[in-house]
C-alpha positions, -999 to +999 in steps of 0.1 A: -681-365-152-650-357-170-655-319-160-668-328-126-634-346-122-614-321-134-631-293-113-627-315-081-588-315-093-584-278-097-592-265-064-567-293-045-541-284-072-547-250-063-546-255-028-514-269-029-499-244-048-512-219-026-494-235+002-460-238-019-460-201-027-468-194+011-436-214+023-417-197-004-428-163+008-420-172+042-384-185+033-377-151+014-389-134+045-365-154+070-339-150+044-343-112+042-343-108+080-311-129+086-297-107+059-310-079+077-297-088+109-260-093+096-262-061+080-274-045+111-245-063+130-217-055+105-230-021+109-224-022+147-192-041+142-179-014+123-189+015+149-174-008+178-141-012+156-139+024+150-146+035+187-117+009+195-092+024+171-102+060+181-094+048+217-064+035+207-053+066+188-058+089+219-039+066+242-012+064+211-012+109+210-008+110+247+018+086+248+039+107+221+031+140+240+039+123+276+076+110+264+082+143+240+078+166+277+097+139+295+124+142+268+123+182+267+125+180+308+156+157+311+176+180+327+152+180+357+137+148+353+169+124+354+180+138+385+148+135+406+136+104+389+174+085+396+170+101+435+135+091+436+145+051+426+176+054+447+154+064+476+132+032+471+165+008+471+176+026+505+135+020+518+142-010+533+175+003+549+156+037+561+130+015+579+154-005+598+172+025+612+137+042+617+133+008+638+162+014+659+150+053+668+169+073+644+146+104+634+136+110+598+162+138+592+190+121+606+180+092+585+179+111+556+210+127+564+232+091+567+218+075+537+225+107+513+259+114+528+265+077+520+254+081+485+272+114+481+306+095+493+301+065+470+297+086+439+323+109+452+351+080+456+341+067+423+343+099+404+377+103+421+387+070+410+379+075+373+392+110+369+428+101+370+422+072+343+399+090+321+422+120+320+451+097+310+429+082+282+424+112+266+459+122+269+471+088+256+448+075+238+456+078+200+486+061+209+470+036+229+453+033+193+480+030+175+494-001+194+460-018+193+461-011+157+496-024+150+487-059+173+454-063+150+467-058+118+482-088+111+450-105+119+432-080+100+451-082+069+446-125+068+410-117+067+409-109+026+371-098+031+376-072+051+396-056+024+420-034+052+458-029+050+481-003+068+471+024+044+432+019+057+446+037+089+474+065+071+444+085+050+406+090+053+381+086+082+401+061+098+436+079+098+455+091+130+450+124+121+412+122+118+409+104+152+430+132+170+404+157+157+374+135+166+390+131+204+391+171+203+355+171+194+346+146+222+365+164+247+346+196+241+315+178+237+325+166+274+336+201+287+305+218+273+284+193+292+300+194+325+280+225+337+247+205+332+262+177+347+271+194+380+241+208+382+223+176+374+239+164+404+231+191+430+199+183+420+201+146+424+215+153+461+188+175+470+161+155+460+175+124+477+175+141+508+143+154+505+125+120+495+142+103+520+132+129+546+094+129+534+091+092+523+066+080+549+045+115+544+045+108+508+037+070+509+010+077+534-005+105+510-003+082+482-027+056+498-053+080+515-056+097+478-075+067+473-113+066+486-117+033+492-110+009+517-099-021+493-082+007+468-058+015+499-051-018+505-038-028+470-019+006+471-001-005+506+005-039+488+023-024+458+044-004+477+057-026+500+061-050+467+080-020+453+104-016+483+110-051+487+120-057+450+139-029+446+160-032+480+163-071+481+175-071+445+198-044+443+215-056+479+217-093+466+234-078+435+256-056+450+273-085+469+275-106+438+288-081+412+314-068+445+323-102+444+331-100+403+347-075+408+372-090+431+376-118+406+384-094+380+409-078+403+429-110+401+423-118+365+437-083+356+466-090+378+472-121+367+467-111+329+493-084+331+468-057+327+478-024+344+454-008+374+439-036+386+416-023+409+401+001+387+395-028+364+377-046+393+357-014+399+344-010+363+333-046+358+313-039+394+293-009+381+289-020+344+274-052+360+243-033+371+233-023+335+220-056+318+236-068+282+252-032+278+273-031+305+289-069+299+293-059+264+313-029+270+333-043+294+340-073+278+353-052+247+374-028+272+393-062+287+397-074+257+412-040+240+435-039+271+448-075+267+455-068+227+477-037+240+494-052+267+506-085+255+520-093+221+500-124+207+462-121+202+451-152+218+469-140+248+456-107+249+417-118+244+425-145+270+411-121+302+381-111+284+375-146+276+376-156+312+358-123+326+329-130+302+327-167+310+327-159+349+301-136+343+277-156+321+281-183+353+272-160+376+239-145+357+226-178+344+232-203+375+243-183+407+220-151+404+187-170+395+198-198+427+201-168+447+172-145+437+148-176+431+121-168+406+093-147+422+108-114+408+116-124+374+111-106+339+113-114+307+150-101+291+132-092+261+116-062+279+148-055+301+169-050+264+140-029+250+140-007+280+175-006+282+172+009+246+143+027+249+157+046+283+194+051+266+177+068+236+158+090+259+181+098+290+216+086+272+239+068+304+218+078+329+186+062+312+206+028+310+214+025+346+175+034+356+163+009+329+165-025+353+144-006+381+119+013+360+112-025+345+112-036+380+087-010+390+065-018+364+067-054+362+059-051+402+032-031+398+015-054+370+018-083+392+003-065+423-028-053+405-035-088+383-020-114+403-036-137+383-016-133+352+018-133+368+046-149+348+077-167+357+104-152+324+140-152+333+158-120+348+190-112+336+217-088+353 
C-alpha cells in the first residue's frame, strides 16, 4: 500500500514540476523577447539620432558657407541689400503714388531722388564737423582729460595720474599717431564707399521701377494656389510692417531730434542743429545708437563746462527723454502686433555689425523685422508678443 501511494504521488509531483518548469521557460522567453525589443528600439533610436545629427551638420556647413560668401561679397551685397530694404520701406508711398496715376518710372525717379537728396544733406551737414573733429580732436581730448582728471584721481582703484597720459599708449603723441592712422584708413575706404553709393542708388532706382513685376514673379513662382496666397500675405505684411514702423519712427525720432536741439542749446553745447541730427539718425540703431549718442553728449558737455556734474547733465536729460520715448510713447503708438524680442534685435545688431560694419548695424533692425514677419505669417499659431526696442 505504501508503494502504491508513493507511485500515485509521484505523477502528481512530476506534473507540478513540469508545469512550473514550463511557466519558468515562458517567463524567460518573455523577458528575452522584451530585452531583444529594447535592443532593437535602442538601435533604431541610435540611427535616428545619427540621421538628425547628419541633417544638422549639413545645415551648419551650409550656413557657414553662406555667411562666408555674404562676407566676401560685401562690396556688392551691402548696397544691394540696403537698396532693397529702403525700397521695401518706401513701398507704401510707391503704391499711393501709383494709385494717383504716376507711372512706374516716375515713381522710381521721384523716390530715389528724394533718398539721394536726404543722403546728400546729411553728408553735407556732417562733412564740416567731421573735418573739424579730425583737425582739433587732440585738443578736445586734452581738455576732456583735464576736466576728468580730478575725478579719476579720486578713484584710487583706477591707478590713474597725469603721468598716465604723458607716456605710453595713452600719451598725446600716441593719440596723434593713431589719429593719423584713422585718417589714412578713412581715406583708403573712401573710393569703395563712393562705388557702393553708386551701386546703392542704381539698385534702388531699378528696384522701385521693377518692384511690382518682381513681386508678381515671386508669387507666380509657387505652383499651387494656397502657396501663392501665403506669398501674397507675407509680401503685404512685410510692406506694411516696414512702411508703418519706419514712418512712425521717423516722426517720433524727429521730435527727439528737436528735443535734443533744445537740450544742446540750453546746455551750452555748440552746433545744436548738428546734435539734433545726430540724435535723429542714431535712434534708428537700437541699443548701439543711444549708447554712442549719450557718450558723445557727455563728452561734449564735459569739454564745455567746468564742473563734471553740469557737463553730464545734458547727457542725463537726453538719455531720460529717449528712455521715456522708447518704453512709453513708442509702444503706445505702435501697439503690440509687430513687436519682436529685444534680445533677438541685440544679437542681430552684433552679428550684422561684425559682418558689414556700420551699414550692418543700420540693417539689423529691418532684417529682423522682415524675418520675424515671415515667420509669424508662415506660423501664425506660434506668434509671440515680446517688446520691440527702437
